[in-house]
N, C-alpha and C positions, 0 to 999 in steps of 0.2 A: 641814795637808796642802796642798801646792802642786801645781798642775797644769802640766806643761811645755807651753809654747806651741808651736804648729806651726812647723816650720823656716822657712817662708816669712815668717811674721809676724815671727819673730826676726830674719831677714835684713833685713827692711824697717826694723825698729826700729834695728838696728845701722847702717843707712845714714843714719838721721836722719829717716825718715818719721814724722810724728806720728800715733799711733794711740791716742786717749784711752782706749779700752776694748778691748784686744787680743783678749780672749776673745769679743767680739761681732762680729768681722770674719772673714770666710771667704774664703780665696784658693785657687783651684783648683790642682791639681798642675801643670797645663800652663802656668800663668801664669809669665812670665819676670821675675824680680825686677829684672834689669838694665834692663828697659824701664820701670821706675818710678823717677822721679827725685825726690830727697829734699827739696831745698831748699824749705821752706815748704809741702810737700804734707801734707794731712791726710785720713786715712780715718776717718770718724766711725762710731760704733756702728751696726750693721746694714748695713754695706757688704759687698758680695760681688763678687769679681772672678773672671772666668772667661775662657778663650780665650787661646791662645798669641800672638795678635796684639795683645792689650791693651797699650796704652802710655799712661802718665800723665806729663805734663810737670811741671816744677817749679812749685810754688805752687798746684797743683790742690787743690780741696776737694770731697770726695765725701760726700754724705749728711748734710749739716748739718741739714736740716729733717725728713727722714724716711729710712727705709732706701733704699738705692740698689744696683742690680745692674748691673754692666757686663759685657758679653760681646763680646769682640773689638772694643772701641772704642779709638780713638786720640785722645788729648787733648793739645793744645798747652799752653804755659805758662798758669798762672792761670785755668784753666777751672773753673767751678763748676757741678756737677751736684747739685742740692740734695735730690733724692729721686726714685725711680721706677725705670724699666727702660730700659736703653740697650743697643742691639745693633748691631754691625757698621756703625758710623758714625764720622765724623771731626768733631772739634770743635777749631777753631783758637783762637789766643790770646784769652783773656778772654771767650770766649763762655760762655753760662750758660743753665741751665734750672731752673725752680722745682720744687717737690715734686709728686709725682703724675704726672710726665711719662712718656710712653711713646714712645721714639724707636727705631724699628726700622730695618731695613737700608737702606743707601744714602742716608743723610742726610749732608749736609756743611754745618756751620755755620761761616761764616768769622768773622773777628775781630769781637768784641764783639756778634755776633748773640745774641739772647736770647729766652727765653720765660718767662712767669710760671707759675703753678701749673696743673697738669692740662692739659697740651698734648700732643697726639698727632701724631707725624710719621712718615712713611715715604716714601722716595724724594723727599726734600725738600732743596732747596738754598737757603740763605739767605746773601745777600751781607753784607759788613760793615755793622754797626749795625742791621740789620733787627730789629724788635722785635715779638714776639707777646704779646698779652694773655693772659688766663686762659680756661680751658674752651674750648679751640680744637682742632679736628680739621683739619689742614692737610697732607694727604698729596698726593704727586704734583704738586709746585709748584716753580718756581724764582722767587725774588723778589729784586729789587735795588732801588736807589734811595736817595738821601740822601747826605750828605757827612760826617756826624759823628754822635756819640751825641745831639747836640742837634737834629740835622736829619736824621731817619731815617725810612725807610718803616715803617709800622706796620699791624698787623692787630688790630682791636678784639676785646674779649672776646666769648666765645660765638659765634665765627665758624666756618663750615664750608666747606671746599672739597669740593663734591660730586663724587666721583671714581668712582662706580660707577653705571652706568645701569640702567634697567629691563630693557634687553636684555642685561644681565649682561656688559658689557664695561668695560674700564678704559683705553680709548684716550682719556684725558681730562686729560692733563697740561696745566697752565696756566702760561703765561709772563707773569709780572708784572714788567714791565721787560724788559731783555734783557742778554745778555752783552757784546756789542761796546762799548756805551756804559757799561753798569753797572760794569765793572771799573775805569773811570777815576774813580769816586767823585766825580762832579761833576754828577749829574743830580738833578732835583727828586724829592722823596720821593713815594711812593704811599701812600694811606691807604684802608684797607678798614674801614668803620665797623662797630661791634659789632652783635651779634645779627643778622648777615646771612650771606650766602654767595655763592660763585661756583659756577656749574654748568660744570665743565670739559668740553672744553678751551677756555680763554679766553685772549686776548692783551690786556694792558693796557699803555698807554704811561706814561711818567714824568709826574708831576704829576696823575695821575688821583685823584679822590676819590669813593669810593662811600659814599653816605649810610648812616647806621646803619639797620638794619632792612631793608635792601634785599637781595634775592636776584637776582643778575645773571647773564646767560648770553651776552651779546653781546660782540663784540670792540670795543676802543677803543684801537688801537695808536698813534694819534696823541697820546694823552695830553692833559693840560691840561684835563680836562673834569670837571664835577660830574655824577655819575650817581645817580639816585634813582628810587624807585618800583620797578617790576618790569618786566623785559623778557620775562617768561614769558607764554606764551599761557594764557588762563584756561580755555578749553574747546574740545575737538575730539575726534573719535572716536579711541579707542585701539586699535591693532592690534599686539599683542605680536609682536616679531620684525621689525617694519618699521622701517627707517631711512629717513626722508623725505629726508634730505640727508646726504651723506657727504663732499662735496668740502671744505667748511670744516673738518670734523673731521680729515680726513687731512692737509690742508695745515698746520693748526696743530700736529699731531704732528710733521710733517717739520721745521717751523721749530724746534720744541723740540729735536729731535735735532740739528739744525744748530747750535743754541746750545750744546748739550753738547759737540759736537766743537770748537767755538771755545774753550770754557772749558778743555777738555783741553789744547789747544795753549798757552793762557795759563799753565797749570800747568807744562807741560813746558819752555817757553822763558823764562818770566818769573818764575814763583813759585819755581822750584826753588832758586836760591841763597839766597833769603830764608828758606825753610824749613830748608834744610840747614845754615844758620848756627847753628841752635839745637840744644840737646841732644835727641837722638832725632829730629831733623828729617828725616833721610833716610827713616826709616820712616814718618814723618807724611806726607811727600810721596808716598811709594809708596801709602799708604792712601788719600789723596785721589784718586789716579789710579784706584785700584780702585773707589772709589765712583762716579766718573764713567763708568768702563767698565760697571759694573753697572747704572747708571741708563740708559745707552744700550741695553744688552741688554734691559732691562725695556721700554723704549718700543718697540723693534722687535718684541718678543714680543707686546705689546698690539695693535700694528697688525696683526700676523699673525692674531691672534684675530679682530679686526674683519673683516679680509678674508674669513676663513672663514665669517662670518655672512652674507655677501652673497647666497649662493644662496637661502637662506630669504627674505631681504628682497626679492629680485627677484621671487620667486613671489608674495609678498603684494602688492608694488607693482603687479604686472600686473593684479591684481584691484581694488585700491581707489584708485589714483591716477588722475588725469585730466589731459588736455591737455598743455600745454607742460611743466608740472611733472613729469609722468610721463616724458616723453621725455628730459629732461635728467637726472633722477635715475636712470633706468634705464641711461643711457649711462655715468654715473659708476660705478654699482655693478658693471656688467659689466666695465668696464675694470679696476677694482680686483681683482675676483675672478680674472680671467684673467691679469693682468700682475703679481700680487703676487710670484711667485718672482723675477721680474726686478728688481722694486723692492727686494726684500730683499737681493739680490746687490749692488745698488748702494749699499746702506746698510752693507755689511760693510767692514771695513778703514778705519774713520774715524780711526784713529790714524795714518794715512798723512801723513807730514810734508810731502809735496809739495803738499797742499791749502793754498792761500794763501801759498806760499813767497815769491813776489815781494813782497807786502805785508809779510810778516814780516821780510824782509831790510831793507826800508826802515825799519821801526820799530826793529829791533835796532841799526842803524847810528846812529839818532837818539839812542839811550840808552846806547850802548856806553861813552861817556866816564864817565857817572855810575855805571854798573854797575862799571866798573873800579876805582872808589874803594871798593868793598865793598858787600855787601848786608846791610843792618842792619835798619832798620824799614821793612817793606813799605808800611804805610799812609802814612808820611811820604814815601816814595819816589814813590808814585803821585800823591799830592797835589801834589808839587813839579814834576810834569811840566808843561812849557809847553803852551799850547793846541795849537800845531802838532804837537808830538810825540804828545799825547793823541789828536788827530784821526787821525794816521797809524796809531796803534795800533788805534783803533776801525775804521778802514777795512780794516786787515788782518783783524781778527776777523770783520767783516761779510762779507768775501770768502769766508771759510771757511763761514759760514752759507749764503751764496748758492750756493756750489758744491755743498754737500751737498744742498740742496733742489732745485737745478736738475737734478742727476744723477738724482734719484729721479723728478722730474716728466717726464723724458725718456720714461719708461715709462708715464706717465699723462697723455698730451697733452691730454685734455679737462679736466683739473684746472687747467691754467694759466689765469690771469686774463685 
């Protein structure tokens, strides 16, 4: 007695997708088989696909090490997701994740970014070549740095990005590297040593090395530093609901949002032809923009939640803080509470192309001739940029970041340095 295979399984087999055990693969009715490209693609036993947005590029391999579930994920060519759960995220060419992964919404792994086994991500952006070890929880981060697979930023095994505070907020996104220089793929790598953690929101510059076993919560935007030990206070009174300091927290979040705006412009004006040149590339490009828009909405929502907690924090601060610390902290808290609606309004519409228009025009004119010859290999294209062109591009993107932050701080004058 033979059992007839589901129509979608049969359609994929007819296209040439390799499915070693068809009866052990489940494909949702909403999945569009035309968005699954056949050449070299393998769906191993235990693979489950769901979501009408799911897209799988040629040469992808899903579920080699253990069962894998994909829900509305978009995969570029030669992506390997070896086992776990993956939802509403984008994986560009040759990126990979080991078994036991849990990658939730709004993640973007660029070319050759990777994670070993048992890695948890959400609202995470990894630039090309960034490598994560095993047993890692790394949500709400953007990480860049490095120039190749042999010269890459790395997060050591058993690492945690602490993204939820005792006051129950998540205005904690950390910027590890940055977008304006990071996209040019010529910055020193960043190394976060294993069995350690970051207490977000933190900013780290290129060339930073955090020693293994270190839990760090301070900023080091200048980079080039060895950080070890602990920056955490060992003992002080605990007052639930009190924020002793919000200026740094808010400014780091605004910088993160500004970097997301800059990365969105990079995808709209530079990335588009490179992605659209591949099979399914237009949808992949659209998916990347959706991730960036979703990430921006998330960060604004988390800042809104933080602003809403200021009334309670102010009441506690009035009772327990003293001296100059009390005066400055209360000023910041009151300003955030009262002016948040105006700040939020200024953070809307970050897809506005007029931001950084002058710098963008200069950069596009510098690379027009090379782009006119065709958009093929994105990594090779960026690496081949001369120093002057790369610096022009970084200046454009930095102007986007600066404009976004400055507009928001116009409504928070006491937050300016």
